[in-house]
C-alpha positions in Angstrom: 186.5 114.4 62.1 185.6 112.7 65.2 186.0 109.1 65.5 186.2 106.3 62.8 183.6 107.0 60.2 181.6 104.3 58.1 183.7 103.6 54.9 180.8 104.9 52.7 181.0 108.5 54.7 184.9 108.6 54.6 185.1 110.7 51.5 182.3 113.4 52.8 184.3 113.5 56.2 187.4 114.2 54.3 185.8 117.0 52.3 184.2 118.2 55.6 187.8 118.8 56.7 188.9 120.7 53.8 185.4 122.9 54.2 186.1 123.7 57.8 189.8 124.8 56.4 188.3 127.2 54.0 186.0 128.6 56.8 188.8 129.0 58.9 190.9 131.0 56.5 188.1 133.4 56.0 187.5 134.0 59.8 191.4 134.4 59.9 191.4 137.1 57.1 188.3 138.8 58.4 189.7 139.0 61.9 192.6 140.6 60.3 191.3 143.0 57.9 188.2 143.4 56.3 189.2 146.4 54.3 192.4 144.5 52.3 190.7 144.2 48.6 193.3 142.5 47.1 193.3 139.5 50.1 189.5 139.8 49.8 189.5 139.1 46.2 192.0 136.3 46.5 189.9 134.5 49.0 186.9 135.0 47.0 188.6 133.3 43.8 189.8 130.8 46.6 186.2 130.1 47.8 184.7 130.1 44.3 187.4 127.5 43.1 186.8 125.4 46.1 182.8 125.4 45.4 183.0 124.8 41.9 185.9 122.4 42.2 184.6 120.3 45.4 181.8 121.6 47.2 179.2 121.6 44.4 179.9 117.6 43.8 179.7 117.0 47.5 176.0 118.6 47.8 174.9 116.6 44.7 176.4 113.3 46.5 174.7 114.0 49.5 171.4 115.2 47.8 171.4 112.6 45.0 172.6 109.5 47.2 173.1 110.0 50.8 169.9 112.0 51.7 167.4 109.8 49.7 168.8 106.7 51.2 168.9 108.0 54.5 165.0 109.0 54.2 163.9 105.8 52.1 165.4 103.8 55.5 164.4 106.5 58.1 161.6 108.2 57.0 161.6 112.2 56.4 163.9 113.5 58.8 163.6 117.7 59.8 167.5 117.5 59.7 167.7 116.5 56.4 165.6 119.1 55.2 167.3 121.6 57.4 170.7 120.4 55.4 169.0 120.7 52.2 168.0 124.1 52.8 171.5 125.0 54.2 172.8 123.7 50.6 170.7 126.0 48.9 171.9 129.0 51.0 175.1 128.1 50.4 174.6 127.9 46.7 173.2 131.4 46.9 176.0 132.8 49.1 178.5 131.4 46.8 176.7 133.1 43.6 176.2 136.3 45.5 180.1 136.2 46.4 181.1 135.8 42.8 178.4 138.7 42.0 179.5 141.0 45.1 181.6 144.3 44.7 184.1 145.4 46.9 181.9 147.0 49.8 179.8 143.6 50.1 182.8 141.0 49.9 183.7 140.9 53.3 180.5 140.3 54.9 179.4 137.7 52.2 182.7 135.8 52.9 181.9 136.0 56.6 178.1 134.6 56.0 179.5 131.8 53.5 182.3 130.8 56.1 180.2 130.6 59.1 177.1 128.8 57.4 179.7 126.7 56.0 181.0 125.6 59.2 177.8 125.2 61.2 176.8 123.0 58.4 179.5 120.7 58.5 179.7 120.3 62.1 175.7 119.3 62.0 176.4 116.6 59.7 179.5 115.2 61.1 177.7 115.5 64.7 174.1 114.6 64.0 173.7 113.1 60.6 176.9 110.9 60.4 176.1 109.5 63.9 172.6 109.2 63.0 173.2 107.0 59.8 176.2 104.9 61.6 173.6 103.9 64.3 170.2 103.6 62.4 171.0 102.5 58.5 170.9 99.0 57.8 174.4 97.6 57.2 173.9 96.7 53.6 172.4 99.7 52.7 175.1 101.5 54.2 177.8 99.7 52.5 176.0 100.0 49.1 176.2 104.0 49.1 179.9 103.9 49.1 180.2 103.6 45.4 177.9 105.9 44.1 178.7 108.6 46.6 182.4 108.1 45.2 181.3 108.4 41.9 179.1 111.3 42.0 182.4 112.8 44.2 184.6 112.0 41.2 182.6 114.0 38.2 184.3 116.5 36.8 182.4 120.0 37.9 179.9 121.5 35.9 180.8 124.7 33.6 
């Protein structure tokens, strides 16, 4: 991701890189073939594992730690509301993907991958620079431990 991130944001930024890799893999697969059922099923499994193993905790770290701290320090922001809504939509797409039959799998993967990429870019290019520019230093630093603790929680069943 661009530039040197505030230490509290580094674990989130690192996961953003992993999310962009998943998004790129989806795009590459769909550009190659939208009809390869085995490849689509494998990608669906990979996305489900990524969502459960990494993305769900990532969303919680942002929703339970980062976003409330930003709003407490800076007030309600349309950007944070939009990011929360994108989390909701990504959760819905992940659930739809798990339930999708083979005919809907490619479209759902494509929608998930594109929204994930846009969401990550919005956080990296808008939210994180805002955080770094406007959050009081002591509050920003105090978020490192709770963010890391939330990211380290075992996945929910």
